[in-house]
matplotlib code that plots the C-alpha trace (Angstrom):
import matplotlib.pyplot as plt

x = [0.3, 3.2, 0.9, -1.5, 0.8, 2.4, -0.4, -2.2, 0.4, 0.7, 3.9, 2.3, 3.1, -0.6, 1.2, 4.7, 5.6, 7.0, 8.7, 7.2, 8.0, 5.2, 6.9, 5.5, 2.1, 1.2, 0.4, -0.5, 2.1, 2.0, 3.9, 5.7, 4.1, 5.9, 5.9, 3.5, 3.2, 3.9, 7.0, 4.8, 5.0, 2.1, 2.0, -0.7, -2.3, -4.1, -6.8, -6.6, -10.5, -12.3, -10.5, -11.1, -13.0, -10.6, -7.9, -10.2, -10.8, -6.8, -6.1, -8.7, -6.8, -4.1, -5.4, -6.4, -3.4, -1.9, -4.2, -4.1, -1.2, -3.0, -2.3, -5.5, -5.0, -2.0, -3.7, -6.2, -3.9, -2.5, -5.4, -6.6, -2.9, -4.0, -7.4, -5.6, -3.4, -0.5, 0.2, 4.0, 2.7, 0.6, 3.4, 5.6, 2.7, 2.1, 5.8, 6.0, 2.9, 4.9, 7.8, 5.7, 3.4, 5.3, 2.6, -0.3, -1.3, -3.3, -0.9, 0.6, -2.7, -3.0, 0.6, 0.5, -3.0, -0.6, 2.5, 0.2, -1.2, 2.2, 3.2, 5.4, 4.1, 6.4, 7.0, 3.1, 3.1, 5.3, 3.4, 0.3, 1.7, 2.8, -0.2, -1.9, 0.3, -0.5, -3.9, -4.2, -6.7, -8.2, -12.1, -12.9, -12.5, -14.9, -12.4, -14.3, -15.1, -13.3, -15.3, -18.5, -21.1, -24.6, -25.9, -22.8, -22.5, -18.8, -18.7, -15.5, -13.0, -9.5, -9.0, -11.0, -9.0, -5.3, -6.6, -7.6, -5.1, -2.9, -4.6, -4.9, -1.2, -0.6, -2.7, -1.1, 1.7, 0.1, 0.6, -2.7, -1.8, -0.7, -3.7, -6.3, -4.5, -5.4, -9.0, -9.5, -9.4, -10.8, -13.9, -13.7, -14.3, -16.3, -19.6, -22.0, -23.0, -20.9, -17.6, -18.2, -19.1, -16.1, -13.5, -15.5, -14.5, -11.0, -10.7, -13.3, -10.8, -7.8, -9.3, -9.6, -6.6, -5.0, -8.1, -9.5, -12.8, -15.2, -14.1, -14.8, -18.0, -19.0, -17.2, -20.2, -22.7, -24.5, -24.6, -27.8, -29.5, -31.6, -28.3, -28.0, -25.4, -24.8, -21.6, -20.2, -22.3, -19.7, -18.1, -21.8, -22.5, -19.2, -19.9, -23.6, -21.7, -19.5, -22.6, -24.4, -27.1, -26.2, -25.1, -21.3, -21.8, -23.8, -21.0, -19.8, -23.2, -21.2, -19.6, -16.3, -15.8, -17.7, -15.9, -18.4, -18.5, -14.7, -14.4, -17.2, -16.4, -12.8, -14.0, -16.6, -14.0, -11.2, -13.7, -14.9, -11.8, -10.6, -14.0, -13.0, -9.1, -10.1, -11.9, -9.1, -10.6, -7.5, -7.9, -11.1, -9.7, -6.5, -9.0, -10.9, -7.9, -6.2, -9.9, -9.7, -5.7, -7.6, -10.0, -6.6, -7.4, -4.3, -4.7, -7.7, -7.1, -8.9, -6.4, -3.7, -4.9, -5.7, -1.3, -1.0, -2.7, -1.4, 2.5, 2.0, 0.5, 3.3, 5.9, 4.2]
y = [0.2, 2.4, 4.6, 5.4, 6.2, 8.2, 10.3, 10.3, 12.1, 16.3, 16.1, 14.0, 14.6, 16.9, 19.9, 21.0, 22.9, 26.7, 28.9, 32.8, 34.8, 32.7, 30.0, 27.2, 27.2, 24.2, 25.2, 22.6, 20.5, 17.9, 14.6, 15.0, 12.6, 13.8, 16.5, 17.5, 17.7, 21.5, 21.4, 21.5, 19.4, 17.0, 17.0, 15.0, 16.7, 13.7, 15.4, 12.7, 14.3, 14.6, 11.0, 9.5, 6.7, 5.8, 5.3, 3.3, 1.1, 0.8, 0.0, -2.6, -4.1, -4.2, -6.3, -8.2, -9.0, -9.5, -12.2, -13.9, -12.5, -13.3, -11.2, -9.9, -8.5, -7.2, -5.4, -3.5, -2.1, -0.5, 0.3, 2.0, 4.2, 5.0, 6.5, 8.2, 9.8, 8.2, 6.6, 6.5, 3.9, 2.8, 2.4, 0.7, -1.9, -3.3, -3.8, -6.0, -7.8, -8.2, -9.6, -11.8, -13.3, -12.8, -14.6, -12.6, -9.5, -8.2, -5.9, -5.2, -3.4, -1.4, 0.1, 0.9, 3.2, 4.6, 5.3, 7.2, 9.4, 10.5, 10.9, 8.0, 7.0, 4.5, 2.6, 2.5, 1.1, -1.5, -2.8, -2.7, -4.6, -7.5, -7.6, -8.4, -10.8, -12.6, -12.2, -13.3, -16.6, -15.9, -15.6, -12.1, -11.1, -8.5, -5.9, -4.8, -1.5, 0.3, 3.5, 2.2, 3.4, 4.5, 0.8, -0.8, -3.0, -3.3, -2.7, -3.0, -6.5, -6.3, -7.4, -4.2, -1.7, -3.5, -2.4, 1.4, 2.2, 1.2, 3.1, 6.1, 6.0, 6.1, 8.8, 10.9, 10.7, 11.2, 7.9, 7.9, 4.8, 2.4, 4.2, 3.0, -0.3, -0.8, 0.7, -1.8, -4.5, -2.9, -2.8, -6.3, -6.6, -4.1, -5.7, -3.2, 0.8, 2.0, 0.5, 0.8, 5.0, 4.9, 3.2, 4.7, 8.3, 7.5, 5.7, 8.3, 11.3, 9.3, 8.9, 12.7, 13.3, 11.6, 13.5, 9.9, 12.0, 9.9, 6.7, 8.4, 9.4, 5.8, 4.3, 6.5, 6.1, 3.4, 5.3, 6.5, 8.6, 6.0, 3.9, 2.4, 4.9, 4.2, 5.7, 7.3, 10.0, 12.2, 10.4, 9.2, 13.4, 14.2, 11.1, 12.8, 16.5, 14.6, 13.3, 16.8, 15.5, 18.0, 21.5, 21.9, 24.9, 22.2, 20.1, 22.6, 23.2, 21.1, 23.1, 23.3, 24.2, 21.5, 18.6, 16.1, 17.6, 18.3, 14.6, 14.9, 19.4, 18.4, 14.8, 16.9, 20.0, 18.1, 16.8, 20.0, 21.8, 19.0, 19.5, 23.1, 22.0, 19.9, 22.7, 24.7, 27.0, 27.0, 30.0, 28.3, 25.2, 26.4, 28.0, 25.4, 23.3, 25.7, 26.1, 22.2, 22.6, 25.4, 22.5, 21.1, 17.5, 16.7, 12.8, 13.1, 11.8, 14.7, 16.9, 14.7, 15.0, 19.0, 19.6, 17.4, 19.7, 22.6, 21.7, 20.4, 23.7, 25.2, 24.0, 24.7]
z = [0.1, -0.5, -2.6, -0.4, 2.7, -0.1, -0.9, 2.3, 4.4, 4.6, 2.5, -0.3, -4.1, -3.5, -1.6, -0.7, 1.9, 1.1, 3.4, 4.0, 7.1, 9.6, 8.7, 6.9, 4.4, 2.0, -1.4, -4.3, -5.9, -8.3, -9.4, -13.0, -15.7, -18.8, -21.7, -23.8, -27.2, -27.3, -24.9, -21.8, -18.3, -17.2, -13.8, -12.0, -8.5, -6.6, -3.7, -1.2, -0.2, -3.6, -4.7, -1.3, -3.8, -6.0, -3.5, -1.1, -4.4, -4.7, -1.5, -2.1, -5.1, -3.4, -1.0, -3.2, -4.9, -1.4, -1.0, -4.4, -6.9, -10.1, -13.1, -13.2, -10.0, -10.7, -13.9, -11.6, -9.1, -12.4, -13.4, -10.4, -9.9, -14.0, -12.6, -10.0, -12.7, -11.7, -14.7, -14.1, -11.4, -13.5, -16.1, -13.4, -12.0, -15.8, -16.7, -13.8, -14.5, -18.7, -16.7, -14.5, -17.2, -20.2, -22.9, -21.8, -24.0, -21.4, -19.6, -22.6, -23.7, -20.5, -20.8, -24.3, -23.2, -20.5, -22.4, -25.1, -22.1, -21.6, -25.3, -25.4, -28.8, -30.1, -26.7, -27.3, -30.2, -29.7, -26.5, -28.6, -31.6, -29.0, -27.7, -31.6, -31.9, -28.4, -28.7, -32.9, -32.6, -28.7, -28.3, -27.8, -24.3, -22.3, -20.2, -16.7, -17.1, -13.9, -14.4, -15.2, -18.3, -16.9, -17.5, -15.3, -18.6, -20.2, -24.1, -25.3, -25.2, -25.0, -28.7, -29.4, -27.0, -28.6, -32.2, -31.1, -29.0, -31.4, -34.2, -32.2, -31.6, -35.1, -35.9, -32.8, -34.7, -38.2, -39.6, -41.3, -43.3, -40.1, -38.4, -41.4, -40.9, -37.0, -37.4, -40.3, -37.6, -34.8, -36.7, -36.8, -33.3, -32.5, -31.7, -30.4, -31.1, -29.1, -30.2, -33.7, -33.5, -31.7, -34.5, -37.1, -36.1, -35.7, -39.2, -41.0, -39.7, -40.6, -44.5, -44.8, -43.3, -46.6, -48.6, -49.8, -48.8, -50.9, -49.0, -45.8, -46.6, -47.6, -44.4, -42.2, -44.5, -42.2, -39.1, -37.6, -35.4, -34.0, -33.3, -29.6, -27.6, -23.9, -23.5, -26.8, -27.3, -28.5, -31.3, -32.4, -32.4, -34.0, -37.2, -37.3, -37.9, -40.6, -42.8, -42.3, -40.3, -37.3, -37.1, -35.8, -33.4, -31.0, -30.7, -28.2, -26.0, -23.1, -20.0, -20.5, -17.3, -15.8, -14.4, -15.1, -18.9, -19.4, -20.9, -23.6, -24.3, -25.1, -27.1, -29.0, -29.5, -31.0, -33.4, -34.4, -34.7, -37.1, -38.9, -39.2, -40.2, -43.2, -44.9, -44.5, -42.0, -39.9, -37.9, -36.4, -36.1, -34.0, -31.1, -30.6, -30.2, -28.1, -26.2, -25.6, -24.2, -21.8, -19.9, -18.6, -19.2, -20.6, -20.4, -22.8, -26.3, -28.0, -25.8, -27.1, -30.7, -30.0, -29.2, -32.1, -34.7, -32.9, -33.2, -36.4, -37.3, -35.4, -37.6, -41.0]

ax = plt.figure().add_subplot(projection="3d")
ax.plot(x, y, z, "-o")
ax.set_aspect("equal")
plt.show()
């Protein structure tokens, strides 16, 4: 339970002592996780009060592993660490799992995901490609949610997540052809409407990046308003926008300052910014990407993609 002790102490990573004429005061601080695509430090701050529930779940995961040091129990420790934003600890835990269970593809799937979170795309690709090799021919394996959706129904498989994150890593490196190949595989294991729209959205955008607009249009022609969407509403709306069935500006009707809507805002924001970018409206796209970054939600895929676009525009 080393992490819990680390956070709960008065000198945890979420605070630091700063000297002044009256002695010492506590000021917010954080733990360095990596460097953004724009050269900024990525910092995690853990609040032991507001995140108490997640800390308790991590403690429970550690207790289960102490009783039964299985692969699944070890992975759950890493997942709980990641939900607290401690990707450094999560990657260390997943690395332990990779070492102890070398034939397992699950820890590579999770470590690859968290390498993306800290902008280490090449290690992510290496992990996810290895996971794809190891899982070949295996039956689809439902992945339990650490943060359940509103119906408490797991919607993805480990196989889906391997291909989905592999496509994302290539996309964030602007490797459009490689991203498309991964999303083709991902679509093969997308078994419900939520998985389908999430895959199609990134697949569509990669095709547009290559100028293959007619192919992109055909790809999403079967996406309907009536689809049974449980959690990927943002991707569904983005595709309806691409089809001209939804006004672009309605995508940013969420409150960027509300904690429970930030992810939705960031996801919608990148899609809208990229939509304008594809139309040649660079100024409007840049403004939207910058608004996404102003949320501070730096672990979200839409945030990372917005960084990528701004970095590319800066270099043009």
